[in-house]
N, C-alpha and C positions, 0 to 999 in steps of 0.2 A: 272652647279657650283651655279651659281647667286642665283637659288632659293633656295639653301641651306644656303645662304648668306654668302659664299666663295669667296673671288675675285680671279679669274684666274689665276694662275701663270704666267709671261712671262719669256722665257730665255732672258739673263742670270738671274738665282735666288738671289734674294738678302738676306742675313741673316736674316735681319728682318721680311721679308714677310714669309719667310719659319717658322720663330720662332711663327712668329704671327697664321698661320695656324695651327701648331700643336697645338697650346693653345686652339685655336677656336674648333679644333677636338676633344681635352680631354673633354672639355665642352659638347660639345654634346654629347660624350660617357657617361660623367656622368648622364646628362639629361635621357638620352634614360636607363641607367642602374636605374635610381630614378624612372623614368616609369615602368620599368618593375618590379621593386620592390613591387611597390604600387600596380601594378596587381596582383602580387602574394599575396602579403597580403590579397587584396578583394577576391582571389580567395579561400584564407585558409579560411577566414572569412566566405564566403557563404557556403563553404565545414562545419566550424564548425557549421553554423546555420541549415545546412540542417539535420545532424547529431543529433542536439539537437530537431528540430522539426518532425523529424522521431520518436522519444519516443512518441509522442501524438497519441492514438489509435483515429480513424476516423470511422465515421460510412458509409461504403459504399455506395456509391448511393443516400448520404444525398443532395449534391450540386445541383443549379439549372443545371447546366452544366454535371453533371455525365453521364456517359454509361446508368444508369437507367432511367435517365430522357429525355436522347435525343430524343426520339421519342414520347415525350410528347408534345401537341401542343402549341404555343404563341396566342394572339390575332392577326386575320386576321386585314388588313389594312381598316381603316374607322369604325373598329367597337369598342366598349368600349371606344369611343372619348372623351366624358367627363369624366370619373371615372379614365383613366390613366391621363388626364390633373390635375385634381384635387391632385392625388397622388403626382406626379412629382412637383407642384405647393408647396406641403406640405414639400416635402424634401427640396425644394432650399428656403424655409420662415425659416431665423436664427432665427424668434419668434416663431416659431410653437412648438406644443406640442411634447415632444420626440418618442412617440408611436402612430401607425396608427393601428386601429383595423377594419379590413375586413371582417364581416361575414355575413354570408348567409348562406342558406338550402342545402343540399344533391346536388350535382350536378348543382349549379348555376353559376359553372365555377372561383371559388376561387385560384385555383392552377393554371390555364390557366395564370390569372391578374398577381399572383405572377411570375411567369414564365418571363411575359412579361416586369415587371418591373424590375425584376433580369436584363435580357439582356438589356435594355437601360442603367440602370445605370452601367451596366459591360461597355458598348462603351461609357459611360462619364468617366470613371475610379473612379468612388467613391462607387462604391459598394464592401465593406467589406468581406462581407459572407452572405451564405444561409444555411438555415436548412429546408428540406422537410421531417416534420412527413410522418410516414407510419405504421399503424398498422399491425401485423402481419410479419414486415420485421425486422430481427435482428438487433438492435443495432436502428433502426430507431423510434422505437414504446416507446423510454423511452429515459431520460437522462444522461446515462452511458456515453454515447459518446459525448454528444452535445458539450459542452463547447470545450474541445480538438478541435471537429471537426470545429467549428466556429473560434479557436484559430489560427487553424493552415492554413485558408483559409487569415485570416486577417495577417498571416505573409508572406504568399507568395504574397498578394498583395500589402503590405506595407512594405518595406525593415526596415523601423526606428521601426517598431512593433517587426520585426522578433527580432529585438536584446534584445527586453526586455522581452520578452517570452522567449527567449533561458535562460537569466538571471533567470526567475522564475523557469524555469524546473532545472537549475542548482543548485537555492538556496533549492529547495524540489524536487527531483525525484520522490516523489509520490503523487504530488499534484493532477494527476489525480483521486485519490481515495480519495481524498478529498469531503468534501461536495459541493454542485454545487455552493453555494452562494459564498465561497472560491474561488472554482474555477475559476468563472466568474472576482472576485476581482482579482485576483493574473494573470490570463493570458487573460485578456479582458480588465477591466477598467483601469488597472494602465499600463498595455503596451502600450494602446492608449492614456492616459494622458502624458504620459512622452514623447511620440513620437512627443509630439505637435508641438516642437521647430524646428523639421526637416524639411527642404524643399520641402522632397518629401511626407509630410502628406498632404492629402488633407482637404478644409475647411469643409467639412462634409464627415461622413460615414455612408451608409446604411447597414442594416441589413435585410435578410428577412426571416422571419419563418414563414412555411406555415402549415397548418392543425394541430392546436398544440391541438383540440379535439383529433386526435389519437395518442398523447402520454397517454399511459394506465394506469398511476397510476393519481389517481384525486389531489392527494398532490402535486404532482409534476407539474400538471398543475397550480395550485394555487400558489406554490413556485416560478415558472419561471415568471408569470407576476409580482409579488411582487418584484423580484429580477432586472426585467428590468425597473421598475418604477423607483428603486431607483439608477440607474445606470445615474446620471447627469454627464456627461461630455459636458464641454465648448469649448473646441478645441481638436481635432476635434467637431464639433456636430455629437453625435452618433443619427441615426433616427432609429426607428426600426417600420418595416413594418410587421404586424403579422394577420395571418386569421385561422379563424374557424368557425366552426359551433357554433351556438348560444347554446351551452351545460349548462348545468349547473355549472359543476366546472370552464370552462371558467368566466362564466357571476359572479361567486362568486368571482374569481381573479380580476376581473376587479371592481367587486364592493366595493374592498377594496383598489382600489386607485384612487377614485374619481377626477378627475380635471389632470390629467397627461397624458391625451390620448385624440385623435381623434377618431371618428368612423363611420363607414358606414355600412349600412345594404344594402346588395348586393339584396336581393330580395324584395326591396321596390323599386328599380329601376321602373320608368314609364314603363308601359307593353309596350307602343309604340317603345322605345328605346329599350326592349329584343326583340320584334320581329324583328326589323330591324337587329339587329347583328345577329339574329337566321337565319333568312332568308338568309343573305348575306354569313353564313358559310354555309348552306345547299348547297345553288347556287354554291358556290366554289367547295365544295366537290363531287357534282353530276356532275360537269364539268370534275372533273378528274378520277370519274369512268366511266363516258360516254368514253372519250378520252382514257384512258388506255385500257378498253375492246376492242374499236372498233379497235384498231391499233394491236388487235391480233387474229380476226377473219375475215371472207369473208364478201364481201360488201351485200350479201343475209342476215347477220346475224347481220348487225351494228345497233345501234342505231341510233334512228333520231337525226338530231343536236341540236332539241331544247328539246329532253329528259333531265327530266322528265315530262315536260311543268309546264308552272305558277299555274295552278289550282292545280295541286299535290304538287308542294314547298310550295303555300299558306295552303293546307291540313296538312303537313308534319310539316309547321310551328307553326300552332295551338296546334296539336298533341304534340309539345314540349314544348312551354313556359309553365314555366319560365327557363324549365330544360336544360342547353347545353350539360349535360351527355345524355340525350335522341337523341337530334340529333346526337351525336358524335357515339353513339352505334348503332343507326341504319344505320349508314352512314357505320361503320365497319362492320355490319352485310350484307347490301347490296353490298360491295365492294369484298367479298370473292369471288376468281377467281373460286370457284370450283362449282361456279352458274352462272345463267344468272341473272345479275342485276334486268330484268324486273320482272322475275319470283319472287326474293327475296321482289322487292319492293310490288307488288302485297301481298304477305302474310304481310308484315308489314300494308298496308294499310287494309285488310280484320280484321286481328287480333285486329286492333285498334277502328275498325267499330263496332266490337263485344264486345270491351271489357268494362265493366262498373266500374272496379278496379280504383286503386289508378294511380297515376302518375307513380310511378315506377312498377307497373304489367304493365303499358300500355308500358312502355321501355324495362324490359325484359320477360315478359311474352310471346310477339309472338315468340321470338327467343326459348326460352324453349319449349313452346309447339310444335315447328317445329319439336322435336324430336318424337313427340307422335302422329303426325297424321297420319291418315290411316296405322295403324298397329295392329297386334292383341291384344286382352287384354292379353294374357300371354306376348307377346313381351313389351305390355306397363307398366308391371309392371316389368319388368326385368330391362328395360332400368331404371325406376324411382327409382328401388333399388340400381343398379347400380351408378348411379347420386349421390343419397345421401351419398353412402360410399366413393365415388372417390371426387366429385365436394365438399359435404358437409367436408371432410377432409381438402382440401384445404382452403377454406374458414374461417376455423376453427384453422387451424395451426397456432403456434406461429412464426414459420419463414418459408419462402418460400421451397420447396422441388423440385428437379427435378422429372421427371418422374419416371427416373431409382429408385431412393431413395425412392419414395412415393410407388411404387410398392411394394418395398420389406419390407418399413413399414409395408405396411398393408397387406402384403402377397396374392398379385395378380399378374396376369401377367402383364407386362407392355403392351404387345398387349389390353387386355381391358381398361387399363387407356388411351392408344390412341385411343383406339375407341371411347370411353365415350367424350372425349376432342374433339375430331375434328371437330364438329359441333360447337364449342364454343371460335371460337377465337374472335367474337365479344365482348365476356366479360372478357376473360383472353388473357394473356400474354402469348403464347405458343411456345417457340425457336423451331427450326427445329432438334436441338439435344437433346437428350433426358438426356445429363449431364447436362444440364441450368435448372436453377428453373424456374417453372411456377409461375406467380404473376396475381393478381387482377389488372384489369385496373382502378376502382373504386371501392373504399368503399361500395358506395350504392348497389353494386350487392351482398355482402355479407347483407348487412342491409335487402333487400328485401329478401333472402333465408331465415334468421333465424326470420324474423318478419311477410310477409304475408303468410295467411294461404293458400297457395296454392297446387298443385301436387306435386311440386317439394321443399315443406317446408323441411326447416334441423332444426332436433331438436337439439341445440347447446348441450345442457348440455349430452344427450345419444352420440353426435360424440365425445364430449371430454370425455365421459367414454371409448368407444373403441379406442381412442387413446392411453389412459391412459394404458388400456391392451396391444395393440401393443408395447408399449415402454418399457413395462415389459418383455413381451414373449423375445423381440429382444435382451433386456440386459442380460437376462437370459441365451441365447444361446450364447452369445457372449463375456462379459467379461470375463476376466480372471487376474491374477497377470502377471505384464510386458507384457501389452498388444502390445507393439511397440518395444520390444526386445531389451531394453538397456543393454548394457554388463556389468555394474557395478552398484551398490546398490547406489552411490554416483553423478551418471551421471546427467547432467542438462538435463530440458526438451526440451530447447532450441536447443539441437542437433538433435532434430527429428522434421521437418517442410514440408510442403508441400505434395507430392507424398506419403513419408513414413509416415507419421502421416495418411494421408487417407487410406494406406494399412492397417495399423494395427486398425484403428476407421473410418471405412468408414460414408458418410456424413449421412445415415439412424441412423446409429448408435450413433453418434456425435449428432443429433436432440432428439433422446431420452434420452440421458444421460443429457444433456442440460434441456428437456423440461418435461420429464415425469410428475415432481410435479405441472406443470403449468396445466397440464390435469388433474391431480389426483385429487386436489383442487378445481377444477371447478365441480365437479360430485355432484349431490345430495347424501347423505352420507347414506352407507348400512353396516348393521353390517360386511358383510363379507370384506370390504374394506381393513379396517384394519389389517386383517389375510392376505391378499394379500400381502401390503406395508412391513409389520412386517417380512414375509417368505421370501421376495426379499431381505431386509437388513440385516437379520440376515446372508445372505452368500456371497452376494454382496457389501454392503455395501464401504468396502475396494476398490475393484476393480470400484465402480462407483467414487470414488474422486478419483483414481489412474486417471481414463481415462479423467475426468473434468480438470486434472491437464495437464494432456498430451497438451490438448486444449487450456490451458492458463486461464481455467476457473474456479480455484479450489476454487476461493471467493464468487462462485455461489451455492456451494455444501452447507453454511453455510446459505446460503441466503433461498435456498429448505428445508434443515431441519427445519428452523424457520417457514416457512410457513405451513408445515406439522404439526408442534406444534399448531398453529392458527386454523389449517381446523379442527383438532381434538378436541380441545377447542370448538370450534364454533358448534362443533356436539351434545355436552352434552352427549355424547355415554360413560359409563365408564364402561364395562366388565374389567375381570380380565387379559383379552388377551390385550385389550388396554391399561391399566396400564402398563403391561411390555413394550409395544411400547412407551408409554409416556416416562417412564425410559429412554429407549434405545436412544430416539431423545434427551433427556435433556443432556446424557450424552455424545453423539456424539457432541453437540455444545460444551463442554467444551472440548473434545477432539480436535476439530477441531480449535477451537481458539488457543490453547496452540501449534499446531504443523502446523499450516497453511502455516505459513512462508515458511518452508523448505519441506513441502510438493509442494510447488509451484514451488520452484527451482527445488527441487529433488525427482520428484513423487515416486520413490522406498522407500522411508526413512518412507512412511506410515507404512510399514510393520517390520522396524526394529527401527529408532530409536521412531517414535511417538508411536509404540506400547510398548516397552521396558521400557519409561520414564515415560508411563501412569502408575498412581497411582494403587495400589494393588487391589482396588474395584472398579477401572473403569468398566463398564458393556461392552464397546467396548474392553478393552484388555483381559478380561475374554472371550468374544465371539471369537474373533479371537487370542488365545493367541499361536495356532498352528501355526499360518502365520509368528511367529518369526523365522528369516532366522536360519539354523543349524549351521551358522558361527559364531556367537553369542553364544557361548557355556556357559557363565556366565553371567547372566542377572545384571542389576544394581539393588541395593535395592533403592525403591522407597515407599513415602510416603502412607498410608494407603487409602486418598480420597482426592479429589480434595481440593486445599487449597484458599485460599481468592483472591490467584491474578488470573484474568481474561484474561490478554494481558501482554506480556513481549516486550515493544516495543525496535526496536535497529535501530538505524541511524545516519545520519553522521553529523559532524561539519560544522554548515552552516557559522560560522563568528569568529574569536578569537577577542575580544573587548580589544584593548591594550591601555594604557595611565595612567593609577594609577602605583603611584611608591611605593605601599606597598600592602600587603595581601588584597583581595577583600571579604568580609565577610557576604557580602548580594546583592542579585539582585532581581528583579521583572519586569514582562512584564507588559505594560500598558494595560488595558481592549480592548482597539481596537486593540490591538497587533502588532502598530506601531513603537512603542518605548521601551525600556530595561534602565532602572535604575539600577544602583550599587552602595554599601557602600561601601569605602576602611577605612584601618587603616591609609590610608595617608592623613585624615583629612576632605575628598572631598564626594562629590555626583557628578556622572557623570550620563548625560542622551545622550543614542544612536539612533541613528535612526536603526530600527530591522530589515529592507532590507538590506543596505549597509552597516553596522557596522559603521559609521560615527559618531565619538562623537560630538553632535550637543551642549552641554552647561557642564560647569564643574561648581558645586556649591559649592563655597567655605564661611566659617564663622563659622563652628564646629570647636572648641578648641580640641578636642582629636579624636578618634575612631569613626567612624561612624559602631553601629552594625545593623541595621534596614534600610529598605528603602521600601517603598509601594507607588503604585500610587493611587489616587481617583477613582472611579468607572466611572466617567463621563472622565478617562485620562487627566484633565486640571491642576490636582496639584500632586505633590509629598509631602511625607511626609518622613522625615529622624529622627531617634534617636542613639542619640551618648554618650559616655560616659563621656561627658561634660555635662551631667544631663540634657540637654535640647532636644527638638524636634524641628523640622523646618518645614515650611510648604512654597515650592516652586511652581512657575508658572513654567509649563513645557513647553510653549512657549517662554516666556524671559528668563528663568532662575532665574529669580529676587526672592528673600528670602519676601515673604509676612508675616509671622509671627514668631516668637520665643517664644515656650511654656516652660516657665521656671516655675520650682516650686519641681521638684523631688530633694530628700537628695543625692541621690548616680548615677552613670552611669544609661542609658536608654536603656534596650535589645533589645526591640519590639514595633513597632508602626503599627495600622491599621487604615483606613478609616471605618465606617459605611457604609452599602450600600446604601445609599440614600448621601454620600459624606458630611453631615452637621456635622459629629462629629468623632473627633479622639481619640482614645483610645492608652494608654502607658504602657507598663510594667517595672518596674524598679527593681534593685540590694537593693533599698530600701525597698523592700517588700510589695511595693503597687501598685495597677493600678489607673491609671487618665484617666479620660474622660473631653474631651475639645471639645468646641465649634469652628468648623472649619474654619468660619468666623471672630469670634473675636479674638480668641486665649484665650477665658476667661477658667479657669478650672472649671467645672459644678460638678465632683463628684470626692473624693479621695475613692476608692475601697482597706479596708484595713480588714485584717484578716490571709493573710499568713506568716508564721513564718520563711521563707528564701526568697532569692531572686526569684523573679518573671521572666521566661525568653520567655515567649510568651503571647500573646492575642488575642481575635478576636471576632469581632461581629457574632450574630446569624443573617441569611439573610433577616430577618424582622426587622432587629437592634433594639429589645427591650431587648436582653441580652446581654452578656459579658461572654466570660469564659477564664479562666487565668490558666498557670500551671508554677508550682514553686519547687524549689530545694526542698522544705518541702514535696515532694513526692506524693502531691495532686492537684487536679484539683477543681477549684472553679467556678459556677454557679452564675452571679450575674444580679439582674436587672437594666438595664443601666439606666432607668430615677431615680429610688430611689436610688441605690446605694445598695440595702440590697442583700446579700449575700442567694441565696435560695438553693445551694446543695454544700456540700462538698465531691467531689468523692474520695475514698481512696481506697487502693490496690496495687499499683504499689510500687516497694520495692525499687527505687532509684529515682534520679532528672528525673522528668517530663518536658522534652524539648520544647515540642510542643503540641498543640492541635487546634482542626476544627471542624466546626459544619458542620452538612450533611444538605444539600440545602433547606430541609423542616423543619430544624431546630429541628428535634424530638429527633437527637442522636449528641453525640460529639464522637469523636477519641480521642485519645491520644497515644504519644509516648514516651518513658523512657529510660534510662540509663541502667534499668534491661532487655534491650533487648526484651521486648515486647510493643505492641501496643494493646490498649485496646477500646473498643467500648462502652460506656455508653448510658441509657436510658436519655435524658435529662431532663426528667420531673421528673423520681421518683429517679435519681442518682443511679440506680443498673448497675451492670458492666453485660452486656449482651454477650460480648466474650472477649477472651484474644488470640492475634494473636504471637504463638511463633515457634522459629526457628530461629531467629538470632544469629550469634556468629563471631566469629572474622577469620582473614584471616589464611589459610593454607598456611605456608612457603616451606614446604617441606613432600613429601611423597616417601616412599619407601619401595621394596618387600623385605621380607625373602628370602634367597638362596633357598631355599627348595617352593619357591612360594607359601605357603600356608597362608602366614600373610602380612600383610601391616601396618606398623608403618607411622604415620601423626605428623607434628609438625606445633601450630599454636599461633599465636599473644595471645591465652587466656591462656598461661603459660605452659600448657600443652604438653604432648603427649599421642596420643591414638593407641591403637594396635587393629586391624580389621582381622576378618576372610577375607582371601582374594575370599573363595567361596560366603560365605553367605551376606558379607557385613556388619555383627554384628560386634558392639565394643565391643571387650572383656577385655580389660585392659585401665584404664586411668591412665596415672602416671602422679602425681603430685609433684611439689618439689621447680621446679623452680621459680623465684621469677620476671621474665620479660620474655618477648617474646622468645620463641624457632624456632630458625632459621633452625636449619638441625638435620635430625635424621637419625641412620644406624643401619641395624642388622650386629651382627657378622657373619662370613661365615657358623658357625655352628648352626645360627639361634639360638643361646639359649640367647643370650643376645642383649641390643638396648644401642646404644649411643646418647646422647642429647646434642646440642650446644646451647648456650641462650645470650641474651642480658643481663643477669645477669654476666657475666663475667666467667662461669664454664662450664665445660662439666661434663655429669654424665652418669652414667652406671648403666644399670638396667637389672634384670633378667625379661627376656620377657616373661617365665611362670607365674609368683606370682607379678610382677609388683612392686618388691620392689626395693629400690635405693642401689647399692653395693658399688657403690665408686663417691665421689665426687671429679673432679680433678682442682684443684684451683692454678691458677698461671699466667694465664692472665690477664693484665691490661683494657681490654676494651671487647667489645663484641665479642663472638665468633660465628662465621659465619658458618662454616663448621667443622664437623667431620666425620672420617671414619675409620674401623678397616684394621688391614692387613690381608691378605688372610688366614695366619695362626691364626688368632685371638688373637695373643700374645701382640700386640701392638696397639695402639690407636694414630690418629694425627689430631692434630686441627687447624683450622687456624681463625687469629682474625682482629679487626679493630687496634689491637697494633703494625701491619706488622709483627708479627711473625707465625711461626709455631712452635707447638711443638710436641715432641712424646713422648709418654707415655707408661708404662708399664700396660697392660691392668689388669694384675691380682691383684697388689700392688695399683695402682695409682700412681706410682713414674714418675715424669718428667725425662725422661732420656736424649733428646735434648733439646732445645731452639735455632731453625734455625733462623737468623737473615742475612736482605739480601735485602729484599722487602724495597722499599722508601715510598709505599703508604698501605693500608690497603689490609690485604690477604684474599679472598674471597671464594676460594675452595682450597682443599687438596685431594688426591687418590695416595694410594699405586699400587707400580707395582706388578703383578702376583706374583712374588716369593718372594716377601715382603722386597726387598734388597734396593727398592729406592720409594723416595717420591716425587710427582710433585706438587707444589703449583701455583697456580694463582694469582695475584694481580691487584687491580685497578692501577699498576703503569704501566700495560698492557706488563707486562711480566709474564712468567712460569719458573721456577724455578727447576731443578733437584737437587734432595739431596742423599745422601747416608745414609739411616739408621743404618748403623755401627758405624759412626764415626760422622755424622751430617753434614758432609760439602757437598758444594753446588759443583756438579759436570758441570751443565751448565746452561747457562741463554737463552732461547729463545723468541725471540720478538712475541707478541700478539698485533697486529696493534690498533685494535678494542676493547681489552678488550675480555671476554670470560664468558660465563656461561656455561661451558660444558667443561669437564676436566676428560679425562681417558687415560690409555695405550693401545697402539695397543696390538693385542692379543698376539704377540714376545715379547712385553716389550722394542720394536726396536725403538718407536717413541711415540710422544702425539698426541692425538684426542684431537682439541679444535674446539669452532665455524669458525675457519677460515681454518680448514682444518687437516690433519696431516703434523707434522713437526717430523724429523729424529733426533736423537741424534748424537754428534760429538763421536768420537772412545773413549773419556775417560769414557764414561757413562757406556761402556759393558767392561765385563772381561770374560776371559776363564772361569772362575769359574760360571759364569753365560750366559751362551749361550742363544740364543733365543727360545721361548716356541713355537710350533706349533700352528698356530690358530685352533680354536674349531669349529667343524662342524656346518653350519647352519641348523638349525632344527626348528624353527620358521619364520613365514613370516616378512616382513620388516614394523613393525608397526610403525606409528609416530602420530604427532599431529601437523596440522595447523591452525594458525591463534587462536588455544586455543579453534577452534569451530569443526574441523572436527579430526575424528581418521582416519588415512590413511594406506593404505597398497601397499606397493612398489609403493608410492607415488601419488596413486588416492583415491580419498574419498571415505570413508568405510561409517563410523558413523556420525550423526550429532548430536552436544550435545546442551541441552538448557541451555540460559542462566545461570539458577542455577548450573548447571555442569562443568563450567568452574571456572577456577585460574590461579594460578601461576605455577603451577608445576604438574609433571607426571613421572610416571615409568613404566617401561616395564619390564616383566620378564616372559620368556617362555609362550608367548599368551596371557598373563595376563596383563592387562593396569589398572593403580591406577593414579587417577587424585584427587589432592588435589584442594578444590575448596575456592571460595572468603566466600562463605556462611558458611565454618567451615567444610562443609561434605566432606568425601573422598569418591568419587566413583571408584567402582571394576566392571571390564569389560573383560570377556574371550573370545578367540577367536581363531577360531579351523583352524588349517593351510590347514589341510587335504580340510576343506568345503572352505576356501577361494581361491584353488588353482584352486576349480571345477568352480570357476565365469567365 
């Protein structure tokens, strides 16, 4: 008891003792619960962090302690002593350079040193991450997963970093798809810097990058060296140990960052030191070989205790220097237990004495030539042929394959593969299981085979050609639609993984899909190559992309298509057939750009949504139109050809920046993307931290609305334009106003810095543009010529010219130095609000109230393109009751009638003077009624488009209109809180239904036309009698409703909240319930305005331009009113959907 701080109670108990003990126990209980709560919070945080970190894709086998690296050696004790000490001293020195470049020839032991340092620093708890590049290994031969792999390791090793890595992922879930520089900034540099203050963060962090020369893209090598050189972190100090061969791309990269790194040339170590280390290694390995052999044989076969002898070790050392890889390879060769070690040793010595070739030939030649000694000439040729086909393929593969997968790819027996690999365990990693990949032990073996002119020389280009042909053969025979057996068109690829994916797409087929283009583009071009590629794509393009999508590699299809285009262009071969292939590939790029996001999510949409919404002239659509599924019975009307839009980016909001007390009129990012500035009607400018959303400064001083805000290109200043006729320049760090630029005679609409940040241009309602010196605030030029308000101004990227956009419908281009007007760009039919220069300053784009964007030649002033298609929002869309037509109502004040089958516009009904919110057909489909913000309802002849009646009486906006089922009455619901019932023939108002306390937004007739239901923003639904105009019932609608209809038997109301039944006074003997109609169409719906659904399952994805605020369904036909002003009509076959 005393150990718990509780005094033992003694009988008889005293009240104060008992009370004190109870209080103490209560405190203990509270402390325990608090501790448990902290533990639970910690556990939840760890789970949250793990969930986020698991989103980072990693390169398998890239870390020093991975399964793939575990059998690779570290330095033996008492070897590489001085070098290891030198590297460790560099790490520990706070004033040393941030990068240590260890370079050396192939086989000099760079990776062994990297692994040794990694283990040392891991033991000292300051190893942050490691990445061992390996050419030919998926994801380890490029930068695709380089940063995520390092970030994930850093987060696991440093808890403080994990928090900020998670925040970076939350802020941008697509960060791993961004440029490597941005990934490194957001996932490594920033988290490390922000974790500096945490006690768990070490003083220095070591990052080890091995074999950079094995990164396949030369541009990536130079870029990575540059990124690492600019990563200056003072706490914790980031130290990067980088190893590579002295290849040209690496040397060029380091040549660009002189003074920021320390370097050491491994092959320049004194020869005596290298001899000592190799000799020690050989002595150690031969002891292991001798002891292992002697443990398994009888006394008469045992090797002598001094085997192989001091002289032999010296001879082998001399043969090996300076290549550690030679020593390692011959040790693996001699240790093969299927042979006597002395016999194998003698072969090495004999071949070494005979060989006059390079050191690589002395390393690998004896091993390879042992296969063809003492065999017939015929057997020799057969062995070399098989070797080139099998081993040549292994060293040329883009990613390692198992014996099983390789045999199927090459179409040879796995027994033949096993037989050829049996004697190559000293140069290849060959697992016991046929299903595990065969790997190179060292890249120098590949170098030897493809460069040395020996009996075993491998023609690399010929091998690529053969592999490309095998890939195409395999894909032709195996690819098909829905290869993994998804059960519904909108099913996500994420439901298929592991064994199920391999069952549909086995490893050899996965390899073929991913790498056929890689091999194809490595061959010497022949005319027939393009024929083979085109023949494959014409049949299997969609199948191939679907398969890549199922593997989570859909994005690589686009890279592959672009690689094929580059390959064809580089060939300079342009026959007619190749022109067709060029056009196919160019169209494929646009096709994938437009639909890659949905293909990656739901692969089968490539056959439905992607094809159906592609332009009519798309080659992909025309080639594969027969693949559009039968359940899509009416295809959407689409544009003729691809438009100017290349990508539609859809994402999520990262931060809501709150603080302004009135409307925000302008916002801008700083050029380094770290801050956001906002301008408001509250007369202030605010500067925000772009990552956290925190407001850093409130810039006060303007005397009226602030219309525009912009950062200087060096991000150190902000300029703001206001209705107080001034421009202000502010310091972004302090928030202090540096200059007030006065001179305009009216409010200033726009302000911009020149690209060198030395000048500011402003555009004003006074019809002028002014150019100011940003440092002194002096007005240098007044640009006069516009005849009306100037809304926008911009500098060209070379800062020599200025363009301005005006209400006078023109764009003007000015000489920024002299102020002279060089060009007047005329053509817009309305106000021009915005103007911008292209980056090369040769073109100008302008946006106008006339709903067009125009692109102009900046030199000649000629209009090159008019981009048309913009219109106003469609608020309502409805089918005729015979399902042959669709009517739509729009903010453009018109009603349009469309053919439901073809999507063609038949009539434009003009007459309303304001927005049209609602439209409806009469039940005999002969008339249309529309409701408008102009306070009227109009009735139109659906065939001629003529307006038959204007129903006037409402005192405010009319939101909804509907015909009775017998087409004799019309009901309308209005902002004036009333519902009106009209005679459809005469236009006379028969009843004004009053009772709602807020606007009525929906109205509907019962099936027998005896009742009207109205929904209001007062959160009620009222039921009215049409004969008397009396309210029979009031039903609550807690959250309001945007859906309103009677149940099929007229016994209740369907709203967004569900079905509500009437009270008895709504029904009468004269109006018995109607039987429900039979269900003959699939249960079509619209989810999130993105997916058309059938019985709740995603069926068809809608592109961004085909989404909007309203939709209607009738007998399997679906009409969608889009925000672009377009109405999309789709037809669905119930019978075909039922087969899915």
